C-alpha positions in Angstrom: 18.5 -101.4 -61.5 16.4 -99.3 -63.8 14.3 -97.7 -61.1 17.2 -96.0 -59.3 18.4 -94.7 -62.7 15.0 -93.4 -63.5 14.7 -91.6 -60.1 18.2 -90.1 -60.6 17.3 -88.9 -64.1 14.2 -87.2 -62.7 16.4 -85.6 -60.0 18.8 -84.4 -62.7 16.0 -82.9 -64.8 14.6 -81.2 -61.7 18.0 -79.8 -60.8 18.6 -78.3 -64.2 15.0 -76.9 -64.4 15.6 -75.3 -60.9 18.9 -73.7 -61.8 17.6 -72.6 -65.2 14.8 -70.7 -63.4 16.4 -69.5 -60.2 20.0 -69.1 -61.4 23.0 -71.3 -61.7 25.3 -72.3 -58.9 29.0 -71.7 -59.1 30.4 -73.6 -62.1 32.3 -76.1 -60.0 29.2 -77.1 -58.1 26.9 -77.0 -61.2 29.2 -79.2 -63.2 30.0 -81.6 -60.4 26.3 -82.3 -59.6 25.6 -82.8 -63.3 28.6 -85.1 -63.7 27.8 -87.2 -60.6 24.2 -87.8 -61.5 25.1 -88.6 -65.1 27.7 -91.2 -64.0 25.2 -92.7 -61.6 22.6 -93.1 -64.4 25.2 -94.2 -66.9 26.7 -97.1 -64.9 23.1 -98.4 -64.1 22.0 -98.0 -67.7 25.1 -99.5 -69.3 26.2 -102.1 -66.7 29.8 -103.2 -66.7 29.2 -106.6 -65.1 26.4 -109.1 -64.6 26.5 -108.7 -60.9 24.3 -105.8 -59.8 26.6 -105.1 -56.8 29.5 -104.2 -59.1 27.4 -101.8 -61.2 26.0 -100.3 -58.0 29.5 -99.7 -56.6 30.6 -98.0 -59.8 27.5 -95.8 -59.9 27.9 -94.8 -56.3 31.7 -94.3 -56.8 31.1 -91.9 -59.7 28.5 -90.0 -57.7 30.8 -89.8 -54.8 33.8 -88.6 -56.8 31.8 -85.8 -58.4 30.1 -84.7 -55.2 33.5 -84.6 -53.5 34.1 -81.3 -55.1 30.8 -80.0 -53.8 31.7 -81.1 -50.2 35.2 -79.4 -50.3 34.2 -76.5 -52.4 34.8 -73.8 -49.7 38.2 -75.5 -48.8 39.1 -75.6 -52.4 38.4 -71.9 -52.8 40.4 -71.1 -49.7 43.3 -73.1 -51.0 43.2 -71.2 -54.2 43.0 -74.4 -56.2 46.0 -76.1 -54.6 45.4 -79.8 -54.7 45.9 -82.1 -51.7 46.9 -85.8 -52.2 43.3 -86.8 -51.6 42.1 -84.3 -54.3 44.6 -85.8 -56.7 43.6 -89.4 -56.2 39.9 -88.6 -56.3 40.5 -86.8 -59.5 42.3 -89.8 -61.0 39.5 -92.1 -60.0 36.9 -89.8 -61.5 38.8 -89.6 -64.8 39.0 -93.4 -64.9 35.3 -93.8 -64.2 34.4 -91.3 -66.9 36.6 -93.1 -69.4 35.1 -96.5 -68.4 31.6 -95.1 -68.8 32.5 -93.6 -72.2 33.7 -97.1 -73.3 30.6 -98.8 -72.1 28.2 -96.3 -73.6 29.9 -95.2 -76.8 32.6 -97.8 -77.5 36.4 -97.6 -77.4 37.3 -94.7 -79.7 36.1 -91.8 -77.6 37.9 -92.8 -74.3 41.0 -93.9 -76.3 41.2 -90.5 -78.0 40.6 -88.7 -74.7 43.3 -90.7 -73.0 45.8 -90.0 -75.7 45.0 -86.3 -75.5 45.4 -86.4 -71.8 48.7 -88.1 -71.9 50.0 -85.7 -74.7 48.7 -82.7 -72.8 50.4 -83.6 -69.6 53.6 -85.1 -70.9 54.0 -83.6 -74.3 57.1 -81.5 -73.2 58.9 -84.8 -72.3 58.2 -86.5 -75.6 61.0 -87.0 -78.1 61.9 -83.7 -79.8 59.9 -84.4 -83.0 56.7 -84.8 -80.9 57.2 -82.2 -78.2 55.2 -79.0 -77.8 57.2 -76.5 -79.9 56.3 -74.4 -82.9 58.9 -76.3 -85.0 56.8 -79.5 -84.5 53.5 -78.0 -85.6 53.4 -80.3 -88.6 53.7 -83.4 -86.5 51.4 -82.4 -83.7 48.9 -80.8 -86.0 48.7 -83.8 -88.2 48.1 -86.2 -85.3 45.4 -84.0 -83.8 43.6 -83.6 -87.1 43.9 -87.3 -87.7 42.2 -88.1 -84.4 39.4 -85.7 -85.2 38.8 -87.3 -88.6 38.9 -90.8 -87.1 36.5 -89.7 -84.3 34.0 -88.6 -86.9 34.4 -92.0 -88.7 33.8 -93.9 -85.5 31.6 -91.7 -83.3 29.9 -89.1 -85.6 30.2 -85.3 -85.4 28.3 -84.6 -82.1 30.5 -86.9 -80.0 33.6 -85.5 -81.7 32.9 -81.9 -80.9 33.9 -82.3 -77.2 37.1 -84.0 -78.4 37.9 -81.1 -80.7 38.3 -78.7 -77.7 40.6 -81.0 -75.7 44.1 -80.4 -77.3 44.1 -76.6 -76.9 42.5 -76.7 -73.5 45.0 -79.2 -72.1 47.9 -77.3 -73.7 46.6 -74.1 -72.0 46.2 -75.8 -68.6 49.7 -77.0 -68.7 51.2 -73.7 -69.8 52.5 -75.2 -73.1 51.2 -72.5 -75.5 53.1 -69.3 -76.3 51.3 -66.3 -74.5 50.4 -64.8 -77.8 48.4 -67.9 -78.7 46.1 -67.8 -75.6 43.8 -65.2 -77.1 43.4 -67.5 -80.2 42.2 -70.6 -78.3 38.5 -70.0 -78.7 39.0 -69.5 -82.5 41.2 -72.6 -82.7 38.5 -74.7 -81.1 35.9 -73.1 -83.4 38.1 -74.0 -86.4 38.1 -77.6 -85.2 34.3 -77.5 -85.0 34.3 -76.2 -88.6 36.5 -79.1 -89.7 34.4 -81.8 -87.9 31.0 -80.5 -89.1 32.0 -79.7 -92.6 33.7 -83.0 -93.1 30.6 -84.8 -91.8 28.3 -82.9 -94.1 30.5 -83.2 -97.2 31.1 -86.9 -96.6 27.4 -87.6 -97.0 27.4 -86.2 -100.5 30.8 -86.6 -102.0 33.8 -88.9 -101.7 35.8 -89.0 -98.4 38.9 -87.6 -100.1 37.1 -84.6 -101.5 35.4 -84.1 -98.2 38.8 -84.0 -96.4 40.0 -81.5 -99.0 37.0 -79.2 -98.6 36.8 -79.4 -94.8 40.6 -78.8 -94.4 40.3 -75.8 -96.6 37.4 -74.3 -94.6 39.4 -74.7 -91.4 42.4 -73.0 -92.9 40.2 -70.2 -94.4 38.5 -69.6 -91.0 41.7 -69.3 -89.0 43.4 -67.3 -91.8 40.6 -64.7 -91.9 40.5 -64.5 -88.1 44.2 -63.7 -87.6 44.3 -61.5 -90.7 41.4 -59.2 -89.8 41.0 -59.5 -86.0 44.4 -60.0 -84.6 46.9 -58.8 -87.2 48.1 -56.0 -84.9 47.8 -57.9 -81.6 49.9 -61.0 -82.1 53.4 -61.6 -83.5 53.9 -62.4 -87.2 55.3 -65.9 -86.3 52.0 -66.8 -84.6 50.0 -65.4 -87.6 52.0 -67.5 -90.0 51.3 -70.6 -87.8 47.6 -70.0 -88.2 47.6 -69.9 -92.0 49.2 -72.3 -94.5 50.5 -74.8 -91.9 46.9 -75.3 -90.8 45.9 -76.4 -94.3 48.9 -78.7 -94.5 48.3 -80.4 -91.1 44.6 -80.8 -91.8 45.2 -82.5 -95.1 48.0 -84.7 -93.8 45.8 -85.6 -90.8 43.0 -86.5 -93.1 45.1 -88.7 -95.3 46.5 -90.5 -92.2 43.0 -91.0 -90.8 41.7 -92.3 -94.0 44.5 -94.8 -94.3 44.0 -96.0 -90.7 40.2 -96.3 -91.2 40.8 -98.5 -94.3 43.3 -100.6 -92.3 40.8 -101.1 -89.5 38.0 -102.0 -91.8 40.2 -104.6 -93.5 41.2 -106.1 -90.2 37.5 -106.3 -89.2 36.6 -107.9 -92.5 39.4 -110.5 -92.1 38.4 -111.3 -88.5 34.7 -111.7 -89.5 35.6 -114.1 -92.3 37.7 -116.2 -90.0 34.9 -116.3 -87.4 
């Protein structure tokens, strides 16, 4: 099964070289072609089953789901993004295949975190009051998000965590869960998560994990605090400005403590299971 994956990889490289030189397609088409070819390569490179037919079906299924958007592109534009039942189920299948491929290629943490963020982004307003999307619950939601980011660095490293760092704000935006005044801050919130992830990874190589959590949390707080103080002080309400300052430090630190506790618990469980085996 390596030959089809190699051929597909060459096609993917040629596609990106072509679009880099002659110009990109529309973002929906560009990303769909990329995703479909990557899923085809991925399921053949990281087989799910011993039977070649199963891996081939998954590879073709991932390719078909992604290229479905290319086929219906003009209809989708004419419908102004309104999804049909077929669009919905193809999208669900594509998400499941991406999560499955992530599990096979990178392990369980990345798809698990993505699934949790998906569920929270879609159904956060229906959660119990202490977990719902409201400014009053910033301490709870912020702690959980930061904990997942720290855990992802533990398990996956910084580069695989960077895509995860953009998910909470983007899903909250897509579901209309953010106050209008916060929309303008989304790129900076995502950048602040990048600062947290990369600085924690760098500091953890040289100093203890506790001090690394402290320094990286402070850098995230400092970044957001400076952004709202100097760039948006006259553009957004004082309540939003206050949310981007000291609460960010508190949620980052509490998330780091939670992540460190969970990581130690997971390591102890793994050590106990290895001893028993």
